[in-house]
C-alpha positions in Angstrom: -32.5 -13.2 19.5 -28.8 -12.1 18.7 -25.7 -12.9 20.4 -22.2 -11.6 21.2 -19.2 -13.9 20.4 -15.6 -13.5 21.4 -12.6 -15.7 20.3 -9.1 -15.1 21.5 -6.0 -17.1 20.8 -3.3 -16.4 23.2 0.3 -17.2 22.0 4.0 -16.5 22.6 5.2 -13.4 20.7 3.9 -13.4 17.1 6.1 -12.3 14.1 5.7 -8.5 14.3 6.0 -8.1 10.6 3.3 -10.6 10.0 0.8 -9.6 12.7 -1.3 -7.2 10.7 -1.5 -9.6 7.9 -2.5 -12.5 10.1 -5.2 -10.5 11.9 -6.6 -9.2 8.5 -6.7 -12.7 7.0 -8.2 -14.2 10.2 -11.0 -11.5 10.1 -11.5 -12.1 6.3 -11.9 -15.7 6.7 -14.5 -15.4 9.4 -16.4 -13.0 7.6 -16.4 -15.2 4.5 -17.4 -18.2 6.3 -20.4 -16.5 8.1 -21.6 -14.9 4.9 -21.3 -18.3 3.0 -23.3 -20.1 5.8 -25.9 -17.1 5.7 -25.2 -16.0 9.2 -26.1 -12.5 9.9 -24.3 -10.1 12.4 -24.0 -6.5 13.1 -20.4 -5.9 13.4 -17.1 -7.9 13.7 -14.1 -6.2 15.5 -10.8 -7.7 15.3 -7.9 -7.2 17.9 -4.2 -8.1 17.6 -1.2 -7.5 19.8 2.1 -9.4 19.9 0.5 -12.2 22.1 -3.0 -12.6 20.8 -5.3 -12.7 17.9 -9.0 -12.0 18.7 -12.4 -11.0 17.3 -15.5 -9.9 18.9 -18.9 -10.3 16.8 -22.0 -8.1 17.8 -25.6 -8.9 17.0 -24.9 -12.5 15.9 -27.9 -14.4 14.5 -29.0 -17.5 16.7 -29.4 -19.5 13.5 -28.5 -19.5 9.8 -30.9 -17.9 7.6 -33.9 -19.9 6.6 -34.8 -20.1 2.8 -37.0 -22.0 0.7 -35.4 -24.0 -2.0 -37.2 -25.5 -5.2 -35.6 -28.7 -6.2 -36.7 -30.3 -9.6 -37.0 -34.1 -9.9 -37.7 -36.6 -12.5 -40.4 -36.1 -15.3 -44.0 -36.6 -13.8 -44.7 -39.3 -16.5 -42.3 -41.6 -14.7 -43.5 -40.8 -11.2 -45.5 -43.9 -11.0 -44.7 -47.4 -12.1 -47.0 -49.6 -14.4 -49.0 -50.7 -11.2 -49.8 -47.2 -10.3 -47.3 -47.1 -7.4 -44.5 -44.5 -6.7 -41.7 -45.4 -9.0 -38.0 -45.9 -7.7 -37.1 -42.6 -9.2 -39.9 -40.8 -7.3 -39.1 -42.6 -4.0 -35.3 -41.7 -4.4 -36.2 -37.9 -5.1 -38.3 -37.8 -2.1 -35.9 -39.5 0.3 -33.2 -37.1 -1.1 -35.3 -34.1 0.0 -36.4 -35.5 3.3 -40.1 -35.9 2.3 -42.7 -38.6 1.9 -43.6 -39.4 -1.8 -47.1 -38.0 -1.0 -45.6 -34.5 -0.2 -44.1 -34.2 -3.7 -45.9 -31.9 -6.1 -46.0 -31.6 -9.8 -45.1 -28.5 -11.6 -43.9 -27.3 -15.0 -40.4 -26.1 -15.2 -41.0 -24.4 -18.5 -40.1 -27.4 -20.5 -42.0 -30.5 -19.0 -44.2 -31.5 -16.1 -41.9 -32.7 -13.4 -41.9 -33.8 -9.7 -40.8 -30.7 -7.4 -40.0 -30.5 -3.8 -40.3 -27.2 -2.1 -38.1 -27.4 1.1 -36.7 -25.0 3.7 -33.1 -25.1 4.3 -31.1 -23.3 7.1 -32.3 -22.7 10.6 -29.0 -24.4 11.9 -27.8 -23.3 15.3 -24.8 -20.9 14.8 -23.6 -22.0 18.1 -22.7 -25.4 16.7 -20.9 -23.7 13.6 -18.5 -21.3 15.5 -15.8 -23.7 16.7 -15.4 -25.0 13.1 -15.4 -21.6 11.7 -12.6 -20.5 14.0 -10.5 -23.6 13.3 -10.8 -23.2 9.6 -9.9 -19.6 9.7 -6.7 -20.4 11.7 -5.8 -23.3 9.4 -6.1 -20.9 6.4 -3.8 -18.1 7.7 -0.9 -17.4 5.5 1.9 -18.8 7.6 4.9 -19.8 5.4 6.4 -22.2 8.2 4.2 -23.7 11.0 5.9 -25.2 14.2 5.0 -27.7 16.9 5.8 -27.3 20.6 6.1 -29.7 23.4 4.5 -33.1 23.0 1.5 -31.5 21.1 0.9 -32.3 17.4 -1.0 -29.1 16.8 0.9 -26.6 14.4 0.8 -22.7 14.5 3.1 -19.9 13.7 4.0 -19.7 17.5 3.1 -21.9 20.6 -0.6 -21.5 21.7 -0.8 -20.8 25.4 -4.5 -20.1 26.0 -8.0 -19.9 24.1 -10.9 -17.8 25.1 -14.3 -18.6 23.4 -17.5 -17.0 24.9 -20.9 -16.9 23.6 -22.5 -14.1 25.5 -21.6 -14.9 29.1 -21.0 -18.7 28.6 -17.9 -20.5 27.5 -18.3 -22.3 24.1 -16.5 -25.6 24.7 -14.1 -26.4 22.0 -10.5 -27.6 21.6 -8.5 -25.3 19.4 -4.9 -26.3 18.7 -4.9 -28.8 21.6 -6.0 -26.0 24.1 -9.4 -26.3 25.8 -11.3 -23.0 25.5 -12.3 -21.0 28.6 -12.6 -17.4 29.6 -9.2 -16.7 31.1 -6.7 -14.4 29.2 -3.4 -12.8 30.4 -2.3 -9.4 30.8 0.9 -7.4 29.7 4.0 -9.6 30.4 5.6 -7.2 32.6 2.9 -4.8 33.9 0.1 -7.3 34.5 1.5 -10.7 34.1 -1.5 -12.6 35.5 -4.9 -14.3 34.6 -7.7 -12.0 33.7 -11.3 -13.4 33.6 -13.5 -12.2 30.8 -17.1 -12.3 31.7 -18.8 -11.4 28.4 -17.5 -10.4 25.0 -18.6 -6.9 25.7 -16.0 -6.6 28.5 -13.1 -7.9 26.5 -11.3 -4.7 25.4 -12.0 -2.9 28.6 -10.7 -5.7 30.7 -7.5 -5.8 28.7 -7.0 -2.1 28.9 -7.9 -1.4 32.6 -6.7 -4.9 34.2 -4.1 -6.0 31.6 -2.3 -2.9 30.7 -2.9 -3.8 27.0 -4.2 -1.9 24.1 -5.9 -4.8 22.2 -6.9 -2.9 19.0 -4.0 -2.8 16.4 -5.3 0.4 14.8 -5.9 2.1 18.0 -2.6 1.1 19.3 -0.9 2.3 16.0 -2.7 5.7 16.1 -1.3 6.2 19.7 2.2 5.3 18.6 2.2 7.8 15.6 0.9 10.6 17.9 3.5 9.8 20.5 6.3 9.7 18.0 5.2 13.0 16.4 5.0 14.6 19.9 8.5 13.3 20.8 9.9 14.7 17.4 8.3 18.2 18.0 10.0 18.4 21.5 13.5 18.1 19.9 12.4 20.5 17.1 12.3 18.0 14.2 9.9 16.0 12.2 9.8 12.2 12.6 9.8 10.1 9.4 7.1 7.5 9.9 7.2 4.8 7.3 4.1 2.5 7.2 6.2 -0.7 7.1 8.1 0.2 10.3 5.0 1.5 11.9 3.3 -1.7 11.3 6.2 -3.6 12.7 6.5 -1.5 15.7 2.9 -1.7 16.4 3.2 -5.5 16.2 6.1 -5.4 18.8 4.5 -3.6 21.7 1.1 -4.0 23.7 1.4 -0.6 25.7 3.5 1.8 23.7 5.8 4.5 25.2 7.7 6.7 22.8 11.0 8.0 23.9 13.6 10.2 22.2 17.4 9.7 22.2 20.4 11.1 20.4 23.7 10.1 18.9 26.9 11.9 18.1 26.5 14.3 15.4 29.9 13.4 13.7 28.0 10.3 12.5 26.1 12.6 10.1 29.3 12.6 7.9 28.2 9.1 6.9 25.6 8.8 4.2 22.2 9.4 5.9 20.7 6.3 4.2 23.2 4.0 6.1 22.3 5.7 9.4 18.6 5.4 8.7 19.0 1.8 7.6 20.9 0.9 10.9 18.3 2.7 13.1 15.4 1.3 11.3 16.4 -2.3 10.4 18.4 -3.1 13.5 16.8 -1.2 16.3 13.3 -0.2 14.9 13.9 3.4 15.6 12.1 6.2 13.8 14.6 8.8 12.4 14.2 12.6 12.7 14.8 15.2 10.0 14.8 19.2 10.2 12.5 21.4 8.3 14.7 20.9 5.0 14.5 17.1 5.2 18.1 16.7 6.6 18.6 13.9 9.2 19.3 15.3 12.6 21.3 13.4 15.4 18.1 12.1 17.1 16.0 9.0 17.0 12.6 7.9 18.6 12.1 4.5 20.0 8.9 2.8 21.2 9.1 0.9 24.5 6.8 -1.7 25.5 6.8 -0.6 29.3 6.1 2.4 31.3 9.5 2.8 33.0 9.8 4.4 36.4 13.2 5.9 35.1 12.9 6.6 31.4 16.3 8.2 31.3 17.7 4.8 31.8 15.8 3.3 28.9 16.9 6.2 26.7 20.6 5.8 27.8 20.4 1.9 27.1 19.1 2.6 23.5 21.8 5.3 22.9 24.5 2.9 24.1 23.0 0.2 21.8 22.8 2.4 18.7 26.3 3.9 19.0 28.4 0.8 17.8 25.8 0.2 15.1 26.6 3.8 13.7 30.2 3.3 14.3 30.2 0.3 12.3 28.6 2.3 9.5 31.1 4.9 9.8 34.0 2.5 9.6 32.7 0.7 6.6 32.2 4.0 4.8 35.6 5.3 5.5 37.2 2.0 4.8 35.4 1.5 1.4 36.4 4.9 0.3 40.1 3.9 0.2 39.3 1.6 -2.8 37.9 3.1 -6.0 34.8 1.5 -7.6 36.8 1.0 -10.9 39.4 -1.2 -9.1 36.5 -3.5 -7.9 35.3 -4.3 -11.5 37.5 -7.2 -11.9 36.4 -8.7 -8.5 32.9 -9.1 -10.0 34.1 -11.8 -12.0 33.9 -14.0 -9.1 30.5 -12.9 -8.1 27.7 -15.2 -9.6 24.7 -13.4 -10.9 22.8 -16.5 -11.7 24.2 -19.9 -12.3 23.1 -20.1 -15.7 23.5 -16.6 -16.7 27.1 -15.9 -15.6 28.7 -13.6 -13.1 27.9 -10.0 -12.2 30.8 -8.9 -14.3 29.1 -10.5 -17.2 25.9 -8.7 -16.5 27.7 -5.2 -16.3 29.1 -5.9 -19.9 25.7 -6.6 -21.2 24.3 -3.6 -19.4 27.0 -1.4 -21.2 25.9 -2.7 -24.6 22.4 -2.3 -23.8 22.8 1.3 -22.7 24.6 2.0 -26.0 21.8 0.5 -27.9 19.0 2.6 -25.9 20.9 5.7 -26.3 21.2 5.1 -30.1 17.4 4.7 -30.2 16.9 7.9 -28.3 19.5 9.8 -30.1 21.3 10.7 -26.8 25.1 10.5 -25.9 26.0 7.0 -24.4 29.4 7.9 -22.7 28.3 8.6 -19.2 25.5 5.9 -19.3 27.9 3.2 -20.5 30.5 4.3 -17.7 27.8 4.1 -15.0 26.9 0.5 -16.2 30.5 -0.6 -15.8 30.5 0.6 -12.3 26.9 -0.1 -11.3 27.3 -3.3 -9.5 30.8 -2.5 -7.7 29.3 -1.5 -4.5 27.8 -5.0 -4.0 31.2 -6.1 -2.8 31.7 -3.1 -0.6 31.6 -3.5 3.2 28.7 -1.0 3.5 26.4 -3.0 1.2 27.5 -6.3 2.7 26.3 -5.0 6.1 23.4 -2.8 4.8 21.8 -4.4 1.8 19.5 -1.4 1.3 22.6 0.7 0.4 23.0 -1.0 -2.9 23.3 1.9 -5.4 23.3 4.6 -3.0 26.7 3.5 -1.6 27.9 3.4 -5.1 26.9 7.0 -5.6 28.8 8.3 -2.7 31.9 6.1 -3.7 31.6 7.4 -7.3 31.8 11.0 -6.2 34.7 10.2 -3.7 36.5 8.6 -6.6 36.1 11.9 -8.9 33.8 10.3 -11.3 31.5 12.4 -13.4 28.4 13.5 -11.4 26.1 12.2 -13.9 27.8 8.8 -13.6 27.4 9.0 -9.9 23.8 10.0 -10.1 23.1 7.2 -12.4 24.5 4.6 -10.2 22.5 6.0 -7.1 19.3 5.9 -9.4 19.7 2.4 -11.0 17.1 0.6 -8.7 14.4 3.3 -9.0 11.5 2.8 -9.0 11.8 0.2 -6.1 8.0 0.1 -5.6 4.7 1.4 -6.7 4.7 5.0 -6.4 8.4 5.4 -6.0 10.1 8.3 -8.0 11.8 7.6 -11.2 15.5 8.4 -11.9 15.8 12.0 -12.6 18.9 11.8 -15.1 18.8 10.3 -18.5 21.7 8.1 -17.7 19.9 6.9 -14.6 16.9 6.0 -16.7 19.0 4.1 -19.3 20.9 2.1 -16.6 17.5 1.4 -14.9 16.1 0.2 -18.1 18.9 -1.9 -19.1 19.3 -3.6 -15.7 15.6 -4.6 -15.6 15.6 -5.8 -19.3 18.7 -7.9 -18.8 17.3 -9.5 -15.6 13.7 -10.3 -17.2 15.2 -11.5 -20.5 17.8 -13.6 -18.9 15.5 -15.5 -16.4 13.0 -16.0 -19.0 15.4 -17.3 -21.3 16.6 -20.1 -18.9 12.9 -21.1 -18.4 12.6 -19.8 -14.8 9.3 -18.2 -15.5 7.4 -16.7 -12.4 4.4 -18.8 -11.3 1.8 -18.2 -8.8 3.2 -16.2 -5.7 6.7 -17.5 -6.7 8.8 -14.6 -8.2 12.2 -14.9 -6.7 13.8 -12.4 -9.1 10.8 -9.9 -8.8 10.3 -9.9 -12.5 6.6 -8.6 -12.0 8.0 -5.5 -10.1 10.7 -5.1 -12.7 8.3 -5.3 -15.5 6.0 -2.7 -14.1 9.1 -0.5 -13.3 10.3 -1.0 -16.9 6.9 0.3 -18.3 6.9 3.3 -16.0 10.6 4.2 -17.1 9.4 4.1 -20.7 6.0 5.8 -20.6 6.7 8.4 -17.8 9.9 9.6 -19.8 8.0 9.6 -23.1 10.4 7.2 -24.8 9.1 5.7 -28.1 11.0 2.4 -27.6 9.9 -0.9 -29.1 9.7 -3.8 -26.7 10.5 -6.1 -29.5 13.6 -4.3 -30.5 14.7 -4.0 -26.8 14.2 -7.5 -25.8 15.7 -9.0 -29.1 18.8 -6.9 -28.5 18.9 -8.2 -24.9 18.7 -11.7 -26.0 21.2 -11.4 -28.4 23.8 -10.4 -25.8 23.7 -13.7 -23.9 25.9 -16.4 -25.1 23.5 -19.2 -24.6 19.8 -19.2 -23.7 18.0 -22.5 -23.7 14.8 -20.7 -24.6 16.3 -18.5 -27.2 13.5 -19.4 -29.8 10.7 -18.2 -27.8 12.3 -15.8 -25.2 11.4 -12.6 -27.2 7.9 -13.4 -27.5 7.5 -14.8 -24.0 9.1 -11.7 -22.4 6.9 -9.2 -24.5 3.8 -10.9 -23.5 4.7 -11.1 -19.8 5.6 -7.5 -19.7 2.6 -6.2 -21.6 0.4 -8.4 -19.3 1.3 -6.1 -16.4 -0.8 -3.5 -18.1 -3.8 -5.2 -16.8 -3.2 -4.4 -13.1 -1.7 -1.1 -14.3 -4.9 0.1 -15.7 -7.0 -1.6 -13.2 -5.4 0.5 -10.6 -6.2 3.6 -12.7 -10.0 2.4 -12.7 -9.9 1.8 -16.6 -12.0 -1.1 -17.5 -10.4 -4.2 -18.8 -12.3 -4.0 -22.2 -10.6 -0.7 -22.9 -7.2 -2.3 -22.7 -8.3 -5.4 -24.5 -9.5 -3.0 -27.4 -5.9 -1.9 -27.8 -4.3 -5.1 -26.9 -6.0 -6.7 -30.0 -3.9 -4.6 -32.3 -0.8 -6.7 -30.9 1.4 -3.4 -30.5 4.8 -3.5 -28.6 5.5 0.2 -28.2 4.4 0.8 -24.5 4.2 4.6 -24.8 1.9 4.2 -27.9 -0.3 1.6 -26.3 -0.6 3.8 -23.2 -1.8 6.7 -25.4 -4.3 4.6 -27.2 -5.8 3.1 -23.9 -6.4 6.6 -22.5 -8.0 7.7 -26.0 -10.2 4.7 -25.9 -11.2 5.3 -22.3 -12.2 8.8 -23.2 -14.0 7.6 -26.2 -15.9 5.0 -24.1 -17.5 7.9 -22.1 -19.1 9.5 -25.3 -22.9 9.1 -25.8 -22.1 7.4 -29.2 -19.7 4.9 -27.8 -21.9 1.9 -27.2 -23.8 2.1 -30.3 -20.5 2.3 -32.3 -19.0 -0.4 -30.5 -21.9 -2.7 -31.2 -21.8 -1.7 -34.9 -18.1 -2.4 -35.1 -18.8 -5.9 -33.4 -21.5 -6.4 -35.9 -19.1 -5.5 -38.7 -16.3 -7.7 -37.2 -18.7 -10.7 -37.1 -19.8 -10.1 -40.6 -16.4 -9.9 -42.0 -15.1 -12.8 -40.0 -17.7 -15.2 -41.7 -16.6 -14.4 -45.3 -14.3 -16.9 -47.0 -11.1 -15.5 -48.6 -9.9 -11.9 -48.7 -12.3 -8.9 -48.8 -11.4 -6.4 -51.5 -11.4 -2.6 -50.5 -12.1 -1.3 -53.8 -15.7 0.2 -53.9 -17.8 0.8 -57.2 -20.3 3.5 -56.5 -22.4 2.5 -59.4 -23.3 -0.6 -57.5 -25.0 1.4 -54.6 -28.7 0.7 -54.6 -29.6 2.7 -51.5 -29.1 6.1 -50.2 -27.6 4.8 -46.9 -24.9 3.2 -48.8 -23.8 6.5 -50.5 -24.2 8.5 -47.3 -21.9 6.0 -45.4 -19.3 5.9 -48.3 -19.2 9.7 -48.4 -18.7 10.1 -44.9 -15.9 7.3 -44.7 -14.1 9.0 -47.5 -14.2 12.4 -45.9 -13.2 11.1 -42.4 -10.2 9.1 -44.1 -8.9 12.6 -45.1 -9.8 14.2 -41.7 -8.0 11.8 -39.4 -4.8 11.2 -41.5 -3.1 14.4 -39.9 -4.5 13.3 -36.5 -3.0 9.8 -36.7 0.3 11.4 -38.0 0.3 13.4 -34.6 -0.8 10.2 -32.8 -3.7 12.3 -31.5 -5.6 9.2 -30.8 -8.3 11.0 -28.6 -9.4 13.5 -31.3 -9.2 10.7 -33.9 -12.0 8.6 -32.0 -13.9 11.8 -31.4 -14.0 12.6 -34.9 -15.0 9.1 -35.8 -17.9 9.2 -33.5 -19.7 11.4 -36.0 -20.2 8.1 -38.0 -22.9 6.8 -35.6 -26.0 8.1 -37.4 -24.8 7.0 -40.8 -23.8 3.5 -39.6 -27.3 3.2 -37.8 -29.2 4.0 -41.0 -27.0 1.9 -43.0 -27.8 -1.3 -40.9 -31.5 -0.3 -40.8 -31.8 0.1 -44.6 -29.3 -2.1 -46.2 -29.1 -5.9 -46.5 -25.3 -6.6 -46.7 -25.4 -10.3 -47.7 -27.7 -9.9 -50.6 -27.8 -12.6 -53.3 -26.3 -10.2 -55.8 -22.5 -11.2 -55.3 -21.4 -8.1 -56.9 -23.5 -5.9 -54.7 -22.6 -8.1 -51.6 -18.8 -7.7 -52.3 -19.2 -4.0 -52.8 -21.0 -3.7 -49.4 -18.4 -5.8 -47.7 -15.8 -3.7 -49.1 -17.5 -0.6 -47.6 -17.7 -2.2 -44.2 -13.9 -3.2 -44.4 -13.1 0.4 -45.0 -15.3 1.4 -42.1 -13.6 -1.2 -39.7 -10.2 0.0 -40.9 -11.0 3.5 -39.8 -11.5 2.5 -36.2 -8.7 0.0 -36.2 -6.2 2.7 -36.8 -6.5 3.2 -33.1 -8.1 0.2 -31.6 -10.8 -2.5 -32.0 -13.6 -0.8 -30.2 -15.9 -3.8 -30.8 -14.4 -5.0 -27.5 -16.4 -2.2 -25.7 -19.8 -3.6 -26.8 -21.8 -4.6 -23.9 -22.0 -8.5 -23.8 
């Protein structure tokens, strides 16, 4: 017999930016606990609105799964004492398994005859497990800071007002966060602010929709918002820009969405669009609208939580609210333009970058020197890149950035152009924080790339140099993101830069680093460790990266080229056999004492397989030399794949570790040459199936 279960936690308004995360975590925990308890069910549906978290489980088993478990006990020879009675060990084993001693059996576990108990476990009523399952899931939610309310000692992200918990048509009695469970929920705070009785879990979503004026499904509500916003944009002849973060937040703010469009004075379009968008998005949660060419137009779309009898009044209210926000942005922009970026440089001396690493001014001086070094490594002009470094952080003390932190760099770009700076300098300032996130675009100018590289390198090296290494989820300086950005900047721009050289240069520019003796190796290890998630996202097996990692390389572009070559090689029919052979070779050579010579005396060959492998190795050394010179690692490994037959025959016909030491050393030398061929690219022994 299967059942239907409903749980709803009613609260004061939950944090909108966290609602989806809380709902997903709650659902995942419930599923994990049911799976661990071996409780079957057909479907689990989660619901989330600003005032509730809920789940409905369909087809829930009545009991946990019943399984037969075999428990092995003490050896049969000690089952009886000297008087022929059950021994203490036998009685203890029987009691542990809930059996009489007479019910124990004797079986062989493959090594010896032992007492054994075959018992059935499971069959527990699921009804009894559900309250604890819910409480465990709530306690495990990712809530940074919990609160208490009234005289209750319960803690949650917001005060809890009601709890609904039904198993079929019956209330499942429980106390959740100091609230007794029942069957009464509440409707929309404005349209249906009254109690709603839920008769069965199957009625839940319909009752809220029809009686409560609530769309309980987060995903369905979000789809409605997206459609409404797009329709409003089309009515005014534009396209709404619907970012996922803002869409999630707005979905977390409303229970019955109604999209409305408003407008603002087009004179505000003289202000950088990024500032206007930031004001609309961050302060008012508005979606901005662009024309067919992607340019901002003087309209916005808001999503109300009510169906107004007079929408024009709602729109007017929003227009009146946004006007002073945009006016502030315009004022800040015009005021900031009266002062050049260059005149702000000295003021950076009073702005602390990090207490142990000096001021932002100190950082810009280091960036200038790093830019000069990177340009020298890439044989490019450094003048504009260095100028961009000097001015890069000046907008941090502008009115615009103080008010709109997201304008960092972008404000500097506009101010640099206003000051008459070189266009490349301005562009670099505007691009310095790219890429900001996974999938973000890279700087389009060489100068912007150099500045972005230098900025990340200086931050990572400095923070590691004072011992503030990221740990667990704590990464206050976003060094993981900075490291991934650094790798992208190098690889996607085809820069043959060596991390060891870069980090060493960066570390040398700090006057005093407590961890100066280890900082270079620590930073290199940390940055290259990001490759694991990088290639995991690209569906490249970890063994492929480990094969390249074994070479201890520090040039990201070269590492990337090798990884993709090894990945292509791993798909060849010969790959596994060659990987296994290389592993065998590595194991043989690793067990030898002292250095292994690479000189080979063909006169010591006793077997045709030795000669055949030797001749092919010599030929391939010549064949792959030009390929390696071009760093064509993919073709190199494809060429080496032709060794499979010769290697297989060698190991079938030849005893490497023969008693004749001269012959043995000769064969080891041949294996050493064979290993070296593959190690030119990677240690493919890591690809061998374990």
